[in-house]
N, C-alpha and C positions, 0 to 999 in steps of 0.2 A: 764692463765694470760691474762688480757686485755691490749692492747697497744693503746695509744692515741698519736697522733702527736702533737708536740709543736705548729705547725702551726694552728691546729684546736683549741687549747686553745687560741691562739692569736685572732683568728676570733671571738670566743665566747665572750672573754673579751671585745673586741672592741665593739661588738653589745650591750653588757650589759652596757658599759659605756655610750653609746649614749642614750639608753633607760632610764638609771638612771638619766640622766640629763634632760630628757624631760617628764618623767611620774612619778608622785608621787603615791606610792601605796595607795590603798583605805583605809587601816587601818590608815595610817598616816594622810590622808585627814580627816578622821572621828575624830581623836584626835584633830586636829587643829580646826575643826568645833565645837566640844564639848567644847574645851577651850574657843572659842569665845562666845558660848552661856552662859558659866558660868562666864565670865569675867565682873566684876562690874566697872572697871576703863575705862573711855572713851578713853583715849589715847591708852591703850592696845587693846581695841576693834578695834580701827582704824588700828593699826598695823596688827592685825590678819585678818581684812577685806582685807588689801592689800596683805597679803600672800595668802589668798583664791582667790582673784582676779587674782593674778599672776599665780597660778597653773591652774586656769580655762582658762586663755589665752593660757598657754602652751598646755593644752589639745586640745583647739580649733584650734590652729595654728601649732601644731607639732614643737614648738620652745622650746629651753631649758628653764627650770625654773630658774628665777633669784635667785642666791644663793650667800651666803657669800663665801669668799675664803675658801678653804679646801684642802683636799688631798684624793686621791682615796685609799680606804682600801679594799683589796680583801682577803676574807677568803676561804681557800681551804680545802675541806673534800674529802680525797682520801683513798680508801682501800689499803691494803697491796698487793693485787693481781693486781694492776694497775701499768703499766710502761709507763713513758712518754718518747717518742723518741725525745730527745732534752732537753734543759735547761728549767725547769718549771718556775723559777723566771724570766728569760729573756722573755719567752713567755707571761707571765702575764704583765710585764712591757711594752713590745711592744704592746700588746693589749690595754693597757691604753693609751699609746702614740697615737696609731692610732685612737682610739675612740675619744679622745679629738681633734686631728687634723682634722679628717674627719667630726666630729660633728660640729666643728667650720666652716669648709669650707661649709658644708651643710647649716648652718644658714646664712652665708654671701650670698650664692646663692639665698636663699629664700628672702633675703632683697634686692637683685639686686646689690650687691656689688661684683665687680670682685676680 
């Protein structure tokens, strides 16, 4: 049986939350760019251009991607031979909390805001 500490899960979830808010996956970028290339309506083209510009700025400056409001959704795939030392749900929730808190603090620091 493999054992994983809840603290390790929290650390990984925190890291993934920060990454997910700063880095858009390549396949998602490609879909947006393909949609832009196929879009005939000028206003929709402009909106897609702004989305592309936004994730390019995020890539260049290591800042979060401007997003609409939402909620973190974490999917867990774990085999029967894995045991979590601690509360799995609490570890995930704490990782999300820390990721958003530390990611926000990191952004403020980059902007020179105490």
